[in-house]
C-alpha positions in Angstrom: 101.5 31.2 66.9 103.2 33.5 69.3 102.2 37.0 68.4 103.8 39.0 71.2 107.3 37.7 71.6 109.3 39.0 74.5 112.5 38.9 72.5 112.5 40.7 69.1 114.9 38.2 67.6 112.7 35.1 68.3 111.9 33.4 65.0 108.4 32.5 63.9 107.7 29.6 66.2 104.7 28.4 64.2 107.1 27.1 61.6 108.6 24.6 64.1 107.2 21.3 65.2 106.2 20.7 68.8 109.2 18.4 69.2 111.6 21.0 67.9 110.2 23.6 70.3 110.5 21.2 73.2 114.1 20.5 72.2 114.9 24.2 72.0 113.4 24.7 75.5 115.7 22.0 76.8 118.7 23.5 75.0 118.0 27.0 76.3 117.5 25.7 79.9 121.0 24.1 79.8 122.5 27.3 78.4 120.7 29.5 80.9 122.0 27.3 83.8 125.6 27.3 82.5 125.7 31.0 81.7 127.6 33.2 84.2 127.1 36.6 82.6 123.9 38.2 83.9 123.2 40.0 80.6 123.5 36.8 78.7 121.2 35.0 81.2 118.7 37.7 80.7 118.6 37.4 76.9 118.4 33.6 77.2 115.5 34.0 79.6 113.6 36.1 77.1 114.0 33.4 74.4 113.1 30.7 76.9 110.0 32.5 77.8 108.9 32.8 74.2 109.4 29.1 73.6 107.7 28.1 76.8 104.6 30.2 76.0 104.5 28.7 72.6 104.4 25.2 74.1 101.7 26.2 76.6 99.5 27.5 73.7 100.1 24.3 71.7 99.3 22.0 74.6 96.1 24.0 75.4 95.0 23.7 71.8 95.8 19.9 71.8 93.8 19.5 75.0 90.8 21.3 73.5 90.9 19.1 70.4 91.3 16.0 72.4 88.3 17.0 74.6 86.2 17.6 71.5 87.1 14.2 70.0 86.4 12.3 73.2 83.2 14.2 74.1 84.6 15.7 77.3 84.2 19.3 76.2 81.6 21.5 77.8 80.0 22.7 74.5 76.9 20.6 74.8 76.7 20.6 78.6 74.3 23.6 78.9 71.1 23.6 76.9 69.7 27.2 76.5 66.2 26.7 75.1 
């Protein structure tokens, strides 16, 4: 799903499940906090940003779908006739 990755070595995140992306975010956060080398922290930050943006996009799509299913979307709110 992510088209514009910050880090060029980020894999295609659309192949991963949401659970796998969430697990990777947690793993990267732990590694970022334990890293001492500023260059390593910077690289981990780029990966972490890619995964977090992927999660944001997935959550937004899930919310739109949920709103459509429950009738809480705004599609039929305004009648232009």
